[in-house]
C-alpha positions in Angstrom: 0.0 0.0 0.0 1.2 3.5 -0.8 0.0 7.0 0.1 0.6 9.7 -2.4 1.7 13.1 -1.2 1.9 15.1 -4.4 -0.3 18.2 -4.4 -1.8 19.8 -7.6 0.1 23.0 -6.8 3.5 21.3 -6.4 6.0 22.6 -9.0 8.7 20.0 -8.2 9.0 16.3 -7.5 8.0 15.4 -3.9 11.0 14.7 -1.7 9.8 13.2 1.6 12.5 14.0 4.3 10.5 13.1 7.4 7.1 11.7 8.6 5.4 12.2 11.9 2.3 10.3 13.2 -0.4 12.6 14.8 -2.6 11.5 17.7 -5.4 11.1 15.2 -3.2 8.7 13.3 -3.0 11.1 10.3 0.5 12.0 9.0 2.6 15.1 8.8 5.0 14.9 5.9 8.0 17.2 5.3 8.4 17.7 1.6 11.9 19.0 0.8 11.3 19.2 -2.9 8.4 21.7 -2.6 9.5 23.3 0.7 6.3 22.5 2.5 4.7 20.5 5.3 1.7 18.4 4.4 -1.2 16.9 6.4 -2.3 13.5 5.0 -5.4 11.5 5.9 -4.2 7.9 6.2 -7.7 6.3 5.7 -8.6 8.1 2.5 -5.1 9.0 1.3 -6.3 12.6 0.8 -4.0 15.6 1.2 -5.9 17.7 3.8 -3.7 20.8 4.1 -0.2 22.1 3.4 1.9 25.1 4.4 4.6 26.6 2.4 7.9 27.3 4.1 10.5 30.0 3.2 13.2 27.3 3.0 13.7 23.5 2.9 12.2 21.5 5.8 14.2 18.7 7.4 12.9 16.9 10.6 9.5 17.0 12.2 8.4 16.6 15.8 5.1 16.9 17.7 4.5 19.5 20.5 1.8 19.7 23.2 -1.4 21.7 22.4 -2.0 20.5 18.8 1.3 21.9 17.5 4.2 20.5 15.6 7.7 21.8 14.6 10.0 21.3 11.7 13.7 22.1 11.5 15.0 24.3 8.6 18.8 23.9 8.6 19.6 26.4 5.9 17.6 29.2 7.7 18.9 28.0 11.1 15.3 28.0 12.5 12.7 25.7 13.9 9.3 26.5 12.5 6.3 25.9 14.9 2.9 25.3 13.4 -0.6 24.6 14.6 -2.3 21.3 13.6 -6.0 20.9 13.6 -8.1 18.1 12.1 -7.8 19.4 8.6 -5.6 22.5 8.7 -2.0 23.5 9.2 -1.0 27.1 10.1 2.4 28.6 10.7 3.1 30.1 14.1 6.4 31.3 15.7 9.9 30.6 14.5 12.7 29.7 16.9 16.2 30.8 15.9 19.0 28.3 16.3 22.7 29.2 16.5 23.7 26.8 13.7 22.3 24.3 11.3 19.8 22.0 13.0 18.8 18.7 11.4 17.8 16.1 14.0 14.8 17.3 16.1 12.7 16.0 18.9 10.7 17.5 21.8 10.5 16.5 25.5 9.6 18.3 28.7 9.4 21.8 27.4 12.6 21.7 25.4 13.8 20.7 22.0 16.5 18.1 21.5 18.4 19.0 18.4 21.3 17.6 16.3 23.6 20.4 15.2 25.8 19.7 12.2 28.6 22.2 12.2 30.8 21.3 15.2 28.5 18.2 15.5 26.7 17.8 18.8 23.4 16.9 20.4 21.9 19.8 22.4 18.9 20.7 24.4 17.4 24.2 23.8 14.5 26.0 25.3 11.4 27.2 23.3 13.2 30.5 22.7 16.2 28.8 21.2 18.6 29.3 24.1 21.2 26.6 24.6 20.6 24.6 27.8 23.2 21.8 27.4 25.1 20.0 24.8 27.3 16.9 24.3 29.8 16.4 21.6 32.9 14.5 22.9 33.7 11.8 25.5 36.1 12.2 28.4 39.1 11.4 26.2 38.2 14.1 23.6 36.8 11.7 20.9 33.8 12.9 19.1 30.5 11.2 19.8 28.9 12.5 16.6 29.6 13.3 13.0 26.1 13.7 11.5 23.4 13.5 14.2 20.6 13.4 11.6 17.6 11.8 13.3 16.4 11.8 16.9 13.6 10.0 18.7 12.4 10.2 22.3 10.8 7.3 24.1 10.2 6.2 27.7 12.0 3.3 29.3 11.3 2.3 32.9 9.3 5.5 33.4 12.3 7.6 32.3 12.6 9.6 29.1 15.3 8.2 26.8 16.8 9.8 23.7 18.1 7.9 20.6 20.2 9.6 18.0 21.2 8.0 14.7 24.5 9.1 13.1 25.2 8.0 9.5 28.7 9.4 9.8 29.8 7.2 12.6 27.4 4.3 11.8 26.0 4.4 15.3 22.8 4.9 17.3 23.5 6.6 20.6 21.3 6.2 23.7 21.2 9.3 26.0 19.5 10.3 29.2 17.3 13.4 29.4 20.4 15.2 30.8 22.3 14.2 27.6 24.5 11.7 29.4 25.7 9.0 26.9 24.4 5.7 28.2 25.1 3.3 25.3 26.2 3.1 21.7 25.0 0.6 19.1 27.1 0.1 16.0 25.5 -0.7 12.7 28.1 -2.9 10.9 26.4 -4.7 8.0 24.4 -1.8 6.5 24.9 1.8 5.5 23.4 4.4 7.9 21.6 4.4 10.2 19.1 7.0 9.1 15.5 7.4 10.3 14.4 6.1 13.7 11.1 5.3 15.3 10.4 3.8 18.7 8.1 0.7 18.4 7.7 -0.2 22.1 9.0 -3.1 24.0 12.6 -1.9 23.7 12.5 -2.0 19.9 13.6 0.7 17.5 12.7 0.8 13.8 15.8 1.8 11.8 16.2 2.8 8.2 19.5 1.8 6.5 20.6 0.6 3.1 22.5 -2.5 2.0 25.6 -2.8 -0.2 23.5 -2.3 -3.3 22.1 1.0 -2.0 18.6 -0.5 -1.6 16.8 0.9 1.4 16.3 -1.5 4.3 14.1 -1.6 7.4 15.7 -3.0 10.5 14.7 -3.5 14.1 17.2 -2.8 16.9 16.6 -4.7 20.2 17.9 -2.2 22.6 18.2 -4.8 25.3 20.5 -7.1 23.4 22.0 -4.6 20.8 21.0 -6.9 18.0 19.9 -5.5 14.6 17.4 -7.7 12.6 16.6 -6.9 9.0 12.8 -6.9 8.6 12.5 -5.7 5.1 14.7 -5.2 2.1 12.7 -2.8 0.1 12.2 -3.2 -3.7 15.1 -2.2 -5.9 12.6 0.1 -7.8 12.5 2.2 -4.6 16.2 2.9 -5.1 18.3 4.6 -2.5 16.7 7.7 -0.9 18.9 10.5 0.3 16.8 10.9 3.5 15.3 7.5 4.4 12.8 8.0 7.2 10.4 5.9 9.2 7.4 6.5 11.5 5.3 4.0 13.6 1.6 4.2 14.4 0.8 1.9 17.4 -2.9 2.6 17.1 -3.1 1.2 13.6 -0.1 -1.2 13.8 1.5 0.4 10.8 5.0 1.4 9.7 5.5 4.3 7.3 8.6 4.8 5.2 9.4 7.0 2.2 9.6 5.4 -1.2 9.8 6.6 -4.8 7.2 6.2 -7.5 8.0 5.4 -11.2 7.2 9.1 -12.0 10.1 10.2 -9.8 7.9 11.6 -7.0 8.3 10.2 -3.5 5.4 8.7 -1.7 4.8 6.9 1.6 4.9 3.1 1.7 2.7 1.4 4.3 3.6 -1.8 6.1 1.5 -3.7 8.6 2.8 -5.3 11.8 1.1 -8.7 12.4 0.3 -10.2 15.9 3.6 -12.1 15.7 5.6 -8.9 15.1 6.4 -9.6 11.4 6.2 -6.7 9.0 4.4 -7.1 5.7 3.1 -5.0 2.8 
């Protein structure tokens, strides 16, 4: 199953750079090709609303109070927007000191992946730096390209996961940005997009030696990566492979490419046994 995200007013090919699942189970989609964020009805496949941005969007996250945010690295801002049942509207912009790609939200602050002088940082809603982490005690860099961030809860405590395609690692951090653990991806390229699937499992986008996108599951308890899906060669390597998980519908959403060159969203179902199927 696929969901189309191309709008009649789009002037360029769609380029899906991130996906976020709303409480309603509908999707927010960041379209880098058309510099927009789109609201998609997952049951009808209809495009409900879209907002145009002054620059290229990157990563999405949800905020309290029917709001969402998207990072815009070239503008060094985080754009906040309101999200209703069928409408998106732009609100405030948060200035960031340098290019921000990875983006998440927790407990009244943003968790961001900054690219130049790579680090993971927490900033407040006004963009002021609260804390950052970049190197270990020996001076070695933790990050090269902290591109995707997801926040989940483990043992009643918030946990942050950061994927870094430059180092080939997923880093587990506390809310205070203490590095708790690192997972090394050895057999695939990446990691790229992340999504928490519950039960100590992370969905991870990567690519194999033929540059075909893959979908993996990381068991954070054992550190073992399991390949769940090697996606069709016709959905050839995507520059920003992303993934989102909807527990309510038991669906996994990933970006794919149509024959006409536009990107769409491929939908996979999770069975009762935990297997992923089209």
